Each structure stands twice: as structure tokens, then as C-alpha cells.
C-alpha positions in Angstrom: -256.4 -22.0 -88.7 -255.2 -25.4 -87.5 -252.1 -25.6 -85.3 -249.2 -27.8 -86.3 -249.0 -31.0 -84.2 -245.7 -33.0 -84.0 -244.9 -36.1 -82.1 -241.4 -35.9 -80.6 -241.5 -39.0 -78.5 -243.9 -41.9 -77.7 -245.9 -39.8 -75.2 -244.8 -36.3 -75.9 -246.3 -33.9 -78.4 -245.5 -30.4 -79.6 -248.1 -27.8 -80.8 -247.0 -24.9 -82.9 -248.9 -21.7 -83.5 -249.5 -20.6 -87.1 -250.8 -17.3 -85.9 -247.9 -15.9 -83.9 -244.2 -16.5 -84.5 -244.4 -20.3 -84.4 -244.5 -20.4 -80.6 -244.5 -23.9 -79.2 -246.4 -25.7 -76.5 -246.1 -29.3 -75.4 -248.1 -32.1 -73.9 -246.7 -35.1 -72.0 -249.3 -37.9 -71.9 -249.4 -40.4 -69.0 -252.0 -42.9 -67.7 -252.6 -40.6 -64.8 -253.1 -37.5 -66.8 -251.2 -35.0 -68.8 -248.7 -32.2 -68.2 -249.0 -29.2 -70.5 -246.0 -27.1 -71.1 -247.1 -23.6 -72.0 -250.2 -22.7 -74.0 -250.6 -21.0 -77.4 -251.4 -17.3 -77.7 -255.0 -17.4 -78.9 -258.0 -19.2 -77.3 -258.8 -20.9 -80.7 -255.4 -22.5 -80.8 -255.3 -23.6 -77.2 -258.8 -25.1 -77.6 -257.3 -27.3 -80.4 -254.8 -28.6 -77.8 -257.7 -29.3 -75.4 -259.6 -31.2 -78.1 -256.6 -33.4 -78.9 -255.9 -33.9 -75.1 -259.4 -35.3 -74.6 -258.6 -38.0 -77.1 -255.0 -38.7 -76.2 -255.2 -38.2 -72.4 -258.6 -39.3 -71.0 -257.5 -38.5 -67.4 -257.3 -34.9 -68.4 -254.6 -32.2 -67.9 -253.2 -32.4 -64.4 -250.6 -29.7 -64.5 -249.8 -26.7 -66.7 -246.3 -25.2 -66.7 -245.7 -21.5 -67.5 -242.0 -21.5 -68.7 -242.0 -17.7 -69.0 -244.3 -14.8 -68.2 -244.7 -13.7 -71.9 -248.2 -13.4 -73.2 -247.7 -15.9 -76.1 -246.9 -18.6 -73.6 -249.4 -18.0 -70.8 -252.6 -16.6 -72.3 -254.3 -20.0 -72.5 -253.7 -21.0 -68.9 -257.2 -19.8 -67.9 -258.7 -22.6 -70.1 -257.4 -25.2 -67.6 -259.1 -24.3 -64.4 -258.8 -27.8 -62.9 -255.1 -28.1 -63.5 -252.4 -27.1 -61.1 -250.5 -24.1 -62.6 -246.7 -24.3 -62.1 -244.1 -21.6 -62.6 -241.0 -20.0 -61.2 -241.6 -17.6 -58.4 -240.4 -14.7 -60.5 -242.8 -15.7 -63.3 -245.7 -15.2 -60.9 -244.3 -11.9 -59.7 -243.9 -10.6 -63.3 -247.4 -11.7 -64.2 -248.7 -9.8 -61.2 -246.8 -6.7 -62.0 -247.1 -6.5 -65.8 -249.6 -9.0 -67.3 -252.9 -7.5 -66.4 -252.2 -4.0 -67.9 -250.6 -5.6 -71.0 -253.6 -7.8 -71.5 -256.0 -4.9 -71.2 -254.1 -3.0 -73.9 -253.9 -6.1 -76.1 -257.7 -6.6 -75.9 -258.2 -3.1 -77.4 -256.5 -4.2 -80.6 -257.1 -8.0 -80.8 -260.7 -9.0 -80.5 -259.9 -12.7 -80.1 -258.2 -11.9 -76.8 -261.2 -10.4 -75.2 -262.2 -13.5 -73.3 -258.6 -14.2 -72.1 -258.0 -13.9 -68.3 -254.7 -13.9 -66.5 -254.3 -16.9 -64.3 -251.6 -16.7 -61.7 -249.5 -19.8 -60.9 -250.5 -21.6 -57.7 -247.4 -23.8 -57.3 -244.2 -21.8 -57.5 -240.5 -22.8 -57.0 -237.1 -21.1 -57.0 -234.4 -23.3 -58.6 -236.3 -26.3 -59.8 -238.9 -29.0 -59.0 -239.8 -32.5 -60.1 -243.2 -33.7 -61.2 -243.7 -37.5 -61.2 -246.8 -38.6 -62.9 -247.8 -41.9 -64.5 -244.3 -43.2 -64.9 -242.9 -39.9 -66.2 -240.3 -37.7 -64.4 -240.6 -34.1 -65.4 -237.8 -31.8 -64.2 -238.7 -28.1 -64.3 -235.7 -25.9 -63.7 -234.7 -22.2 -64.0 -232.7 -21.3 -67.1 -232.5 -17.5 -66.9 -230.9 -15.3 -69.5 -233.6 -14.0 -71.9 -235.5 -13.1 -68.7 -234.9 -14.2 -65.0 -238.0 -16.3 -64.7 -237.4 -18.5 -67.8 -237.6 -22.3 -67.1 -236.9 -25.4 -69.2 -238.7 -28.6 -68.8 -236.9 -31.9 -69.1 -239.0 -35.0 -69.8 -236.4 -37.5 -68.6 -237.8 -40.8 -69.9 -238.3 -39.3 -73.4 -235.0 -37.3 -73.4 -236.9 -34.3 -74.6 -236.2 -30.7 -73.4 -238.7 -27.9 -73.7 -236.2 -25.0 -73.6 -238.7 -22.1 -73.8 -237.2 -18.9 -75.1 -233.7 -19.9 -74.0 -233.4 -21.7 -77.3 -234.6 -19.7 -80.4 -233.8 -19.6 -84.1 -231.7 -16.7 -83.0 -231.0 -15.8 -79.3 -233.0 -12.7 -78.2 -230.9 -10.7 -75.7 -232.5 -7.4 -76.2 -235.4 -7.8 -73.7 -235.7 -5.4 -70.7 -234.8 -8.2 -68.3 -232.1 -10.0 -70.3 -228.7 -10.9 -68.8 -226.1 -11.9 -71.4 -223.6 -13.7 -69.2 -226.4 -15.6 -67.4 -227.9 -16.5 -70.8 -224.6 -18.1 -71.9 -224.3 -20.0 -68.6 -227.8 -21.4 -69.0 -227.0 -22.5 -72.5 -223.7 -24.1 -71.3 -225.7 -26.0 -68.7 -227.7 -27.7 -71.3 -224.7 -29.8 -72.3 -225.2 -31.8 -69.1 -228.4 -33.4 -70.4 -228.6 -36.5 -72.7 -231.2 -35.2 -75.1 -232.9 -36.7 -78.1 -234.5 -33.4 -79.0 -235.0 -29.8 -77.9 -238.2 -28.0 -78.4 -237.4 -24.3 -78.9 -239.6 -21.5 -77.6 -240.4 -20.7 -81.2 -239.6 -22.4 -84.4 -238.5 -25.8 -85.5 -237.7 -28.8 -83.2 -234.0 -29.6 -82.9 -233.3 -33.3 -83.3 -230.5 -35.4 -81.8 -227.9 -34.6 -84.4 -228.6 -30.9 -84.0 -228.8 -30.6 -80.3 -225.1 -30.0 -79.4 -224.3 -28.0 -82.4 -227.3 -25.7 -81.9 -226.4 -25.0 -78.3 -222.9 -24.2 -79.4 -224.1 -22.0 -82.3 -226.2 -19.9 -79.9 -223.2 -19.2 -77.6 -221.0 -18.5 -80.6 -223.6 -16.0 -82.0 -223.8 -14.1 -78.7 -220.0 -14.0 -78.4 -219.6 -12.9 -82.1 -222.1 -10.0 -81.9 -220.6 -8.8 -78.7 -217.1 -8.7 -80.2 -218.3 -7.0 -83.4 -220.1 -4.2 -81.5 -216.9 -3.6 -79.4 -214.8 -3.6 -82.5 -217.1 -1.1 -84.4 -217.1 1.2 -81.4 -213.3 1.1 -81.2 -213.2 2.0 -84.9 -215.4 5.0 -84.4 -218.4 3.6 -86.2 -221.9 4.8 -85.2 -224.9 2.7 -84.3 -226.4 3.4 -87.7 -223.7 1.1 -89.1 -225.3 -1.8 -87.3 -228.1 -1.9 -89.8 -225.6 -3.2 -92.4 -224.8 -6.3 -90.4 -227.0 -9.1 -91.8 -227.8 -12.0 -89.5 -226.3 -14.4 -92.1 -222.9 -12.8 -91.4 -223.0 -14.4 -88.0 -223.9 -17.9 -89.2 -227.7 -17.7 -88.7 -230.4 -18.1 -91.3 -232.7 -15.2 -91.9 -235.5 -17.5 -93.0 -237.0 -18.7 -89.7 -240.1 -17.2 -88.1 -241.1 -15.6 -91.4 -237.9 -13.5 -91.5 -238.5 -11.9 -88.1 -235.2 -13.2 -86.9 -233.5 -10.4 -88.7 -235.4 -7.9 -86.6 -234.4 -9.7 -83.5 -230.8 -9.7 -84.7 -230.8 -5.9 -85.3 -232.4 -5.3 -81.9 -229.7 -7.4 -80.3 -227.0 -5.3 -81.9 -228.6 -2.0 -80.8 -229.0 -3.3 -77.3 -225.3 -4.3 -77.1 -224.3 -0.9 -78.6 -226.2 1.0 -75.9 -224.9 -1.3 -73.2 -221.3 -0.8 -74.3 -221.8 2.9 -74.7 -223.1 3.2 -71.1 -220.2 1.1 -69.8 -217.6 3.2 -71.6 -219.2 6.4 -70.3 -219.1 5.1 -66.8 -215.4 4.3 -67.2 -214.6 7.7 -68.5 -216.4 9.3 -65.6 -214.3 7.2 -63.3 -211.2 8.7 -64.9 -210.0 5.5 -66.6 -207.7 6.6 -69.4 -207.9 5.2 -73.0 -211.6 4.7 -73.0 -213.5 6.3 -75.9 -217.2 6.9 -76.4 
């Protein structure tokens, strides 16, 4: 199956998987070589990027950026052995701790992954770093929230931001390493950038007229579901009542990613419910009056 290729600026391209949740990768082309931002989940898809890069970028791929440690973003990194692999230091750590076992299990169920190898980043950073190549300035910086290692990539001259999983058709706050307050701060920080477009970790590309409103909508969604969960808990509802809360009640469409956004939404609500329940129990144990389960 062919991947979807979209040109978002003169020298910047986006490649979207049709095999797994519309995950996005990007390529910045310069006269001195290319910078690849993430890969696609399956070797057959990443090889389509390689074929395109041979034509568009004769000097080859010089750098590959892993914006997050998730399999769907990193599994193609091994196909670029001559490129310098860049990531946040926590991304490398999480790959070392989790990726090898996860890949071994995935290979048992998905034959196409049998050739995949985990490649660990060679060049790591903490807060951020700049790559200057062929007249392009590429700023890679930490945007934690969905997970502590998540990074965004700003192509300054093109005014394009690859936001990784920080920006999604619906925020995903239910992961094991998510931090909601940090997530909202990372979203707020995006207002500082003069952007023509945002490439989300998954799903459609956000164009200039959608950039500010989409950032705002993500923050408002997180605030709204937090408030709703607290209200339901105060009213004596149970977590089973969360299943009745459709994503569209919170201003988000249920259409993107083949409808999987509704599953993400429900997982978010359940995560917040358990988080609030634990917090209230801790307050009760501390003897703070007026706190119910």
C-alpha cells in the first residue's frame, strides 16, 4: 500500500501511513542532505520514503530524529545506518528499557516486523538542540506531556512544526508516562512560534488558519474532561457512567483516525477517574474533611 505524500513547504514533505493510525513522518530537503523526522511503522512504508528521498535529496539523509520512543515513530530508524540518529536523552533511555522486549513480542504477531531492529540514538540532548544544514535551521526541543521524552521539530525557514504526539486529533493523556499539567504547558508554549503549519503526530496537517485554534482546542479539551470527571465524582457517579460521554460532547470530531479517537477519549476519561479517585483517597487518609470517594 502506498503512503500518502504531502508537500507542506518548498523543501519540506510529510509522509502519512495508511497501515497504522495515520502516523506522520517528515523530510526536510537541503542541498547538503536531508533531515528525516521520524519514520513509519513498517519497513515497506519507510522504504517508500527512502525511494522518494533518493530522487528529491541526492546527498542522502544526513540526520534522523526520533521525536518519541513509540514503535510507530522509530521502527524504521535502522534503515538509515549512515545517518546520525538524534533524540532526547530520555528517548534513548526508554528505548533501552522497553523497546527490545516490545519488538520481540510484536514480531510474533506481525510478520512484516521480523526484519526490524532497534537502533539507539547516537546524538542525544536534554532541553533542545539546533541542526543547521544547507541553509535550513532545524530546532529540536523537548515538549513533554504525552510522555517525558516527546520532542517537537521546528523548521524555522519553512515555519513548519512537527509536533509529534503533543498534537493529535484528540490529546492522549492516558499513557503510563503522561503528565497533564506539563502537557498543557507544552501546548501553551507553541503559541510562541510563528507557524504556517503543524504536522501532528497522527492525522491531518494543520494549516495556518487552524494553528492557534487547534492548540487552544487541545487545552480546552483537557480542561473540560478534567472538570467533567471531578463533577461526576462529586455527584456520586461511577466510572461506568464515563462510557456515555461521547467525544463530540467536548468539541472533538469522532471521525479522525478511523474513529479510534473515541477510544482514546474514553481511555482519557478512565485515566482521569482513577487519578482523581487516588487523590481523594489520599486526602481522606490524611484526615482532610469533606472529601468523598
